[in-house]
C-alpha positions as CSV (number, residue, x, y, z in Angstrom):
1,M,-12.3,-18.1,9.5
2,E,-14.8,-16.8,11.9
3,Q,-14.1,-13.4,13.3
4,K,-13.7,-13.4,17.1
5,T,-15.9,-11.2,19.2
6,V,-14.2,-8.5,21.1
7,G,-15.5,-10.6,24.4
8,Q,-13.6,-13.5,23.1
9,M,-10.6,-11.4,22.2
10,I,-10.4,-10.0,25.7
11,T,-10.8,-13.4,27.6
12,E,-8.4,-15.0,25.4
13,A,-5.7,-12.1,26.2
14,R,-6.7,-11.8,29.9
15,K,-6.0,-15.6,30.5
16,K,-3.0,-15.3,28.4
17,V,-1.5,-12.6,30.7
18,G,-2.6,-14.7,33.7
19,L,-5.4,-12.3,34.9
20,S,-8.8,-13.3,36.3
21,K,-11.8,-10.9,35.7
22,N,-11.4,-9.5,39.4
23,Q,-7.7,-8.7,38.8
24,L,-8.3,-7.1,35.2
25,G,-11.6,-5.0,36.7
26,E,-9.1,-3.6,39.4
27,L,-6.1,-2.9,37.2
28,A,-8.4,-1.3,34.7
29,S,-10.9,0.4,37.2
30,V,-13.7,-1.2,35.5
31,S,-16.2,-3.6,37.4
32,H,-15.5,-7.2,37.0
33,T,-19.3,-7.6,36.3
34,E,-18.9,-5.2,33.3
35,I,-15.8,-7.4,32.2
36,A,-17.8,-10.6,32.8
37,R,-20.8,-8.9,30.5
38,I,-18.4,-8.1,27.9
39,E,-16.5,-11.4,27.7
40,S,-19.9,-13.3,27.7
41,G,-21.2,-11.3,25.0
42,E,-24.0,-9.8,26.8
43,R,-22.4,-6.4,26.3
44,E,-21.9,-6.9,22.4
45,I,-20.7,-2.9,22.0
46,P,-18.7,-1.9,25.1
47,N,-18.0,1.6,26.0
48,P,-14.8,2.9,24.1
49,K,-13.5,4.1,27.3
50,T,-13.7,0.6,29.0
51,L,-12.2,-0.8,26.0
52,R,-9.3,1.5,26.3
53,K,-8.8,1.0,29.9
54,I,-8.8,-2.7,29.3
55,S,-6.5,-2.9,26.3
56,K,-3.7,-1.3,28.4
57,H,-3.6,-4.5,30.7
58,I,-4.1,-7.3,28.2
59,G,-1.7,-6.6,25.4
60,I,-4.2,-5.8,22.7
61,N,-4.4,-2.4,20.8
62,Y,-7.3,-0.5,21.7
63,N,-8.2,0.1,18.0
64,D,-8.2,-3.7,17.3
65,L,-10.6,-3.8,20.3
66,M,-12.8,-1.1,18.7
67,Y,-12.8,-3.1,15.3
68,A,-14.1,-6.1,16.8
69,A,-16.7,-4.3,18.8
70,G,-17.7,-2.7,15.4
71,L,-16.6,0.7,16.5
72,G,-13.6,1.1,14.3
73,F,-12.1,-0.1,10.9
74,Q,-8.8,-1.6,9.8
75,V,-7.5,-2.7,6.6
76,S,-7.1,-6.4,6.6
77,P,-8.6,-9.5,5.0
78,L,-11.2,-9.1,7.7
79,N,-12.1,-5.9,6.2
80,P,-13.1,-6.6,2.6
81,F,-14.9,-3.4,2.2
82,L,-11.5,-1.4,2.3
83,N,-9.7,-3.7,0.2
84,S,-12.2,-3.6,-2.5
85,Y,-12.3,0.1,-2.4
86,Y,-8.8,0.6,-2.7
87,S,-8.0,-2.4,-5.3
88,D,-10.7,-1.0,-7.6
89,L,-9.5,2.3,-8.0
90,K,-8.2,3.1,-11.7
91,G,-5.7,5.6,-13.0
92,N,-5.6,9.0,-11.5
93,Q,-7.4,7.9,-8.6
94,I,-4.7,5.6,-7.7
95,D,-2.2,8.2,-8.0
96,E,-4.2,10.7,-6.0
97,A,-5.1,8.4,-3.2
98,L,-1.2,7.4,-3.1
99,V,-0.3,11.0,-2.9
100,N,-3.0,11.5,-0.1
101,T,-2.1,8.4,2.0
102,L,1.6,8.9,1.8
103,G,1.2,12.4,3.0
104,S,-1.0,11.5,5.6
105,I,1.4,8.9,6.6
106,E,4.4,11.6,6.9
107,N,2.1,14.1,8.9
108,W,1.1,11.6,11.4
109,K,4.7,10.4,11.7
110,A,5.7,14.1,12.6
111,L,2.7,14.4,15.1
112,V,4.0,11.2,16.9
113,N,7.7,12.4,17.0
114,S,6.1,15.8,18.5
115,F,4.5,14.0,21.1
116,K,7.3,11.7,21.9
117,E,9.7,15.0,22.4
118,K,6.7,16.8,24.5
119,M,6.5,13.6,26.7
120,E,10.4,14.1,27.9
121,D,9.3,17.2,29.5
122,K,9.2,16.9,33.2
123,N,6.5,19.7,33.6
124,I,3.7,17.6,31.9
125,T,0.9,16.3,34.3
126,E,0.1,12.6,34.3
127,T,-3.2,13.3,32.3
128,E,-1.3,15.2,29.8
129,R,1.2,12.2,29.7
130,E,-1.6,9.6,29.2
131,I,-3.3,11.8,26.7
132,M,-0.3,11.7,24.5
133,L,0.3,8.3,24.9
134,Q,-3.1,7.5,23.7
135,T,-2.7,9.8,21.1
136,I,0.6,8.0,19.8
137,E,-1.0,4.7,20.0
138,D,-3.9,5.8,17.9
139,T,-1.7,7.5,15.5
140,E,0.6,4.8,14.9
141,Y,-2.4,2.3,14.2
142,Q,-3.4,4.9,11.5
143,I,-0.1,4.9,10.1
144,N,-0.1,1.0,9.8
145,T,-3.2,1.1,8.3
146,A,-2.3,3.7,5.9
147,N,0.9,1.6,4.9
148,E,-1.4,-1.2,4.2
149,I,-3.4,1.1,1.9
150,V,-0.3,2.0,0.3
151,K,0.2,-1.7,-0.6
152,L,-3.2,-2.3,-1.9
153,L,-2.7,1.0,-4.0
154,H,0.6,-0.4,-5.4
155,S,-1.1,-3.6,-6.2
156,A,-3.9,-1.9,-7.9
157,K,-1.3,0.2,-10.1
158,T,0.6,-3.0,-11.1
159,K,-2.7,-4.9,-12.0
160,E,-3.7,-1.7,-14.0
161,R,-0.3,-1.7,-15.8
162,I,-0.6,-5.3,-16.8
163,E,-4.0,-5.2,-18.0
164,N,-3.0,-2.2,-20.0
165,E,-0.1,-3.9,-21.4
166,K,-2.3,-6.9,-22.7
167,R,-4.4,-4.7,-24.3
168,K,-1.7,-3.5,-26.6
């Protein structure tokens, strides 16, 4: 399965939500020519700020666009390096990675909850609200990625246990 380019992802999502390049450009405060360059592949690595602006209007997570542009990472069948790294850990490495990853997940969840509480404050500015929303989105993406890593680590632990039992 061939991975889609960031331009292909944006084109498909834009059409799915029924927006023209001009309409998306206007909503995202990005020139329609820049959107055309990204979609055509002329701009292979778009500005991350541009991707953030566009993502809000086409229903694609900003981090997914960053990954497609080669500017981020995710744990999925599309990222064999991370899958391989976590799947190949052994013994104490697995346990340490599990403790660290689960601890990170708990910390990130606390951060998200804290920002959600702060967003209820009527005295925060629209800019502050936007930054908090972006932070929540990014942190929730990290949580999802970490949960995938936990699955890989549990699989590695099970695989190791089965191999050890076979040796006995």
